[in-house]
N, CA, C and O of each residue as an XYZ file, in Angstrom:
340
protein
N      12.178     11.888    -13.272
C      11.672     10.343    -13.329
C       9.916     10.876    -12.488
O       9.623     11.531    -11.488
N       9.188     10.215    -13.479
C       7.592      9.815    -13.555
C       7.389      8.769    -12.499
O       8.087      7.760    -12.398
N       6.115      9.166    -11.515
C       6.065      7.858    -10.748
C       4.481      7.554    -10.857
O       3.643      8.006    -10.076
N       4.200      6.660    -12.026
C       3.094      6.564    -12.167
C       2.139      5.339    -11.557
O       0.916      5.310    -11.416
N       3.362      4.136    -11.186
C       3.119      3.087    -10.233
C       3.044      3.247     -8.871
O       2.306      2.516     -8.211
N       3.915      4.370     -8.206
C       3.492      5.225     -6.959
C       2.067      5.494     -6.613
O       1.379      5.041     -5.698
N       1.713      6.574     -7.825
C       0.338      6.991     -7.984
C      -0.678      6.024     -8.024
O      -1.765      6.339     -7.541
N      -0.508      4.728     -8.584
C      -1.442      3.925     -8.971
C      -1.306      3.119     -7.699
O      -2.389      2.805     -7.206
N      -0.525      2.822     -7.230
C      -0.167      1.701     -5.652
C      -1.191      3.000     -4.540
O      -2.188      2.579     -3.955
N      -0.864      4.173     -4.427
C      -1.052      4.920     -3.172
C      -2.734      4.900     -3.881
O      -3.535      4.350     -3.126
N      -3.151      5.258     -4.789
C      -4.741      4.995     -5.170
C      -5.113      3.923     -4.372
O      -5.802      3.967     -3.353
N      -4.552      2.847     -4.968
C      -4.813      1.452     -4.395
C      -5.415      1.406     -2.843
O      -6.600      1.210     -2.575
N      -4.357      1.627     -1.882
C      -4.290      1.999     -0.465
C      -5.531      2.801     -0.221
O      -6.554      2.467      0.377
N      -5.215      3.971     -0.833
C      -6.867      4.957     -0.385
C      -8.022      4.209     -0.647
O      -8.773      4.064      0.318
N      -8.474      3.512     -2.097
C      -9.651      2.626     -2.176
C      -9.973      1.693     -1.309
O     -11.078      1.379     -0.865
N      -8.601      1.146     -1.037
C      -8.812      0.118      0.073
C      -9.141      0.360      1.185
O      -9.931     -0.394      1.755
N      -8.568      1.615      1.884
C      -9.292      2.202      3.280
C     -10.709      2.766      3.119
O     -11.499      2.550      4.038
N     -11.155      3.534      1.948
C     -12.022      3.922      1.965
C     -13.452      3.131      1.788
O     -14.604      3.477      2.053
N     -12.894      1.905      1.223
C     -13.649      0.610      1.026
C     -14.163      0.497      2.536
O     -15.243      0.904      2.964
N     -13.180     -0.126      3.224
C     -13.366     -0.505      4.787
C     -13.844      0.601      5.448
O     -14.307      0.285      6.544
N     -13.915      1.823      5.198
C     -14.179      2.653      6.207
C     -15.847      2.845      5.684
O     -16.474      3.483      6.530
N     -16.572      2.497      4.663
C     -17.779      2.641      4.126
C     -18.475      1.794      5.036
O     -19.546      2.214      5.475
N     -17.996      0.505      5.456
C     -18.687     -0.487      6.060
C     -19.226     -1.963      4.953
O     -19.844     -2.908      5.444
N     -18.842     -1.905      3.406
C     -18.814     -2.364      2.984
C     -18.251     -4.126      2.996
O     -18.563     -5.183      2.448
N     -17.168     -3.580      4.070
C     -16.252     -4.849      4.356
C     -16.276     -4.937      5.577
O     -15.342     -4.503      6.251
N     -17.668     -5.691      6.281
C     -18.102     -5.660      7.430
C     -17.027     -6.500      8.670
O     -16.740     -6.186      9.825
N     -16.668     -7.563      7.891
C     -15.529     -8.288      8.819
C     -13.911     -7.936      8.594
O     -13.035     -8.613      9.132
N     -13.708     -7.127      7.983
C     -12.540     -6.566      7.500
C     -11.918     -7.496      6.849
O     -10.719     -7.571      7.117
N     -12.443     -8.465      5.844
C     -11.845     -9.614      5.153
C     -10.625     -8.967      4.092
O      -9.434     -9.279      4.086
N     -11.399     -7.857      3.107
C     -10.778     -7.236      2.046
C      -9.469     -6.572      2.921
O      -8.325     -6.744      2.499
N      -9.632     -6.078      3.722
C      -8.820     -4.725      4.403
C      -7.471     -5.890      4.898
O      -6.359     -5.940      4.372
N      -7.864     -6.560      5.789
C      -6.557     -7.614      6.317
C      -6.080     -8.350      5.332
O      -5.061     -8.995      5.578
N      -6.598     -8.431      4.174
C      -5.793     -9.121      2.764
C      -4.772     -8.429      2.125
O      -3.769     -8.888      1.578
N      -5.197     -7.060      2.276
C      -4.376     -6.083      1.342
C      -3.722     -5.235      2.212
O      -2.935     -4.437      1.701
N      -3.889     -5.223      3.595
C      -3.047     -4.436      4.337
C      -1.894     -5.034      4.935
O      -2.005     -5.994      5.698
N      -0.818     -4.536      4.642
C       0.485     -5.391      5.176
C       0.693     -4.681      6.292
O       1.397     -5.435      6.964
N       0.493     -3.544      7.009
C       0.739     -3.121      8.162
C      -0.119     -3.527      8.825
O       0.169     -3.354     10.010
N      -1.689     -4.304      8.604
C      -2.555     -4.959      9.412
C      -2.020     -6.405      9.655
O      -2.488     -7.119     10.542
N      -1.084     -6.772      8.879
C      -0.672     -8.281      8.867
C       0.541     -8.185      9.975
O       0.679     -9.166     10.705
N       1.423     -7.076     10.147
C       2.359     -6.998     11.100
C       1.760     -6.895     12.705
O       2.152     -7.537     13.679
N       0.829     -6.011     12.651
C       0.015     -5.367     13.814
C      -0.596     -6.536     14.438
O      -0.495     -6.658     15.658
N      -1.458     -7.747     13.480
C      -1.865     -8.797     14.262
C      -1.305     -9.711     14.802
O      -1.867    -10.590     15.454
N       0.628     -9.549     14.460
C       1.163    -10.787     14.597
C       1.473    -10.222     16.187
O       1.733    -11.094     17.017
N       1.456     -8.851     16.620
C       2.181     -8.351     17.848
C       1.240     -8.152     18.666
O       1.359     -8.876     19.654
N       0.090     -7.289     18.698
C      -0.874     -7.116     19.246
C      -2.346     -7.173     18.723
O      -2.509     -7.258     17.505
N      -3.430     -7.132     19.556
C      -4.669     -7.280     19.044
C      -5.196     -6.068     18.340
O      -5.497     -5.076     19.004
N      -5.326     -6.085     17.045
C      -5.501     -5.205     16.197
C      -6.667     -4.047     16.589
O      -6.734     -2.897     16.155
N      -7.522     -4.688     17.505
C      -8.616     -3.543     17.700
C      -8.016     -2.602     18.705
O      -8.721     -1.642     19.014
N      -6.655     -2.728     19.354
C      -6.048     -2.034     20.099
C      -5.370     -0.658     19.682
O      -5.016      0.277     20.400
N      -5.305     -0.798     18.475
C      -4.536     -0.180     17.450
C      -5.809      1.033     16.644
O      -6.857      0.653     16.121
N      -5.262      2.772     16.758
C      -6.088      3.260     16.040
C      -6.591      2.715     14.561
O      -5.740      2.299     13.774
N      -7.960      2.727     14.206
C      -8.158      2.665     12.906
C      -7.624      3.855     11.815
O      -7.429      3.463     10.664
N      -7.370      5.329     12.127
C      -6.794      6.109     11.392
C      -5.477      5.730     11.051
O      -5.077      5.693      9.888
N      -4.589      5.363     12.336
C      -3.296      5.239     12.157
C      -3.032      3.799     11.308
O      -1.979      3.600     10.703
N      -3.929      3.011     11.344
C      -4.228      1.575     10.158
C      -4.077      2.144      8.749
O      -3.216      1.916      7.899
N      -5.187      2.978      8.728
C      -5.315      3.548      7.153
C      -4.098      4.241      6.700
O      -3.661      4.050      5.565
N      -3.485      5.105      7.605
C      -2.446      6.202      7.271
C      -1.112      5.127      6.720
O      -0.415      5.265      5.716
N      -1.062      4.043      7.767
C       0.209      3.082      7.349
C      -0.277      2.047      6.066
O       0.579      1.510      5.363
N      -1.674      1.838      5.849
C      -1.447      1.174      4.757
C      -1.264      2.182      3.327
O      -0.604      1.948      2.314
N      -2.066      3.313      3.650
C      -1.859      3.867      2.214
C      -0.024      4.663      2.081
O       0.257      5.271      1.048
N       0.849      4.557      3.029
C       2.049      4.711      3.198
C       2.773      3.637      2.561
O       3.529      3.916      1.630
N       2.600      2.128      3.047
C       3.040      0.735      2.628
C       2.752      0.635      1.326
O       3.602      0.147      0.582
N       1.583      1.049      0.841
C       1.092      1.376     -0.546
C       1.701      1.999     -1.392
O       2.072      1.358     -2.375
N       2.001      3.371     -1.320
C       2.813      4.044     -1.796
C       4.355      3.618     -1.895
O       4.963      3.461     -2.953
N       4.719      3.506     -1.003
C       6.633      2.520     -0.747
C       6.351      1.252     -1.830
O       6.958      1.171     -2.898
N       5.896      0.815     -1.631
C       5.621     -0.285     -2.808
C       5.807      0.177     -3.973
O       6.863     -0.142     -4.521
N       5.043      0.885     -4.560
C       4.391      1.611     -6.107
C       6.146      2.233     -5.949
O       6.996      1.838     -6.747
N       6.353      2.827     -5.278
C       7.832      3.789     -5.208
C       9.070      2.895     -5.556
O       9.930      3.451     -6.240
N       9.305      1.519     -5.167
C      10.172      0.877     -5.107
C      10.005      0.183     -7.006
O      10.908      0.006     -7.823
N       8.818     -0.005     -7.120
C       8.477     -0.477     -8.618
C       8.707      1.057     -9.247
O       8.869      0.641    -10.395
N       8.784      1.844     -9.326
C       9.089      2.961     -9.847
C      10.703      2.884    -10.093
O      11.203      2.904    -11.218
N      11.258      2.814     -9.180
C      12.835      2.984     -9.051
C      13.376      1.858     -9.878
O      14.311      2.068    -10.650
N      12.931      0.887     -9.776
C      13.279     -0.770    -10.572
C      13.018     -0.532    -11.840
O      13.965     -0.740    -12.599
N      11.890     -0.107    -12.381
C      11.686      0.239    -13.617
C      12.410      1.344    -14.465
O      12.706      1.321    -15.659
N      12.639      2.446    -13.397
C      13.202      3.554    -14.006
C      14.995      2.956    -14.450
O      15.585      3.070    -15.524
N      15.492      2.290    -13.072
C      16.606      1.455    -13.761
C      16.847      0.613    -14.438
O      18.045      0.395    -14.622
N      15.991     -0.127    -15.025
C      16.002     -1.000    -16.148
C      15.703     -0.378    -17.552
O      15.929     -0.922    -18.633
N      15.180      0.806    -17.355
C      15.186      1.696    -18.693
C      16.292      2.285    -18.876
O      16.787      2.453    -19.990
N      16.768      2.639    -17.865
C      18.534      3.495    -17.936
C      19.300      2.414    -18.361
O      20.070      2.823    -19.230
N      19.446      1.237    -18.156
C      20.490      0.564    -18.317
C      20.089     -0.269    -19.802
O      20.957     -0.821    -20.479
N      18.777     -0.253    -20.135
C      18.491     -0.676    -21.582
C      18.996      0.856    -22.761
O      19.491      0.701    -23.877
N      18.736      2.037    -22.199
C      19.472      2.878    -23.070
C      20.935      2.849    -22.764
O      21.486      2.840    -23.864
N      21.686      2.833    -21.984
C      23.183      2.453    -21.750
C      23.363      1.874    -23.079
O      23.640      2.384    -24.164
N      23.151      0.772    -22.739
C      23.645     -0.263    -23.857
C      23.293     -0.071    -25.211
O      24.032     -0.716    -25.954
N      22.387      0.617    -25.823
C      21.885      1.164    -26.662
C      23.148      1.716    -27.848
O      22.818      2.343    -28.855
């Protein structure tokens, strides 16, 4: 099985983190809109108390997981369609 959505989602996560790290997102608006771990951390603790590197790693991993789930669902649907033919 190929993983194109996993790769694309992982690259999106990396790009999101790099964009935030460069300083072009000074108030972290973009990062907090698209980082699922940032949503969860913000619910329980002050996000400024959590390591930025940890947030970046969790963001990339969460986007990779979303991509992997999408790839598995796509592959399952393709397999089902081939079985019906």
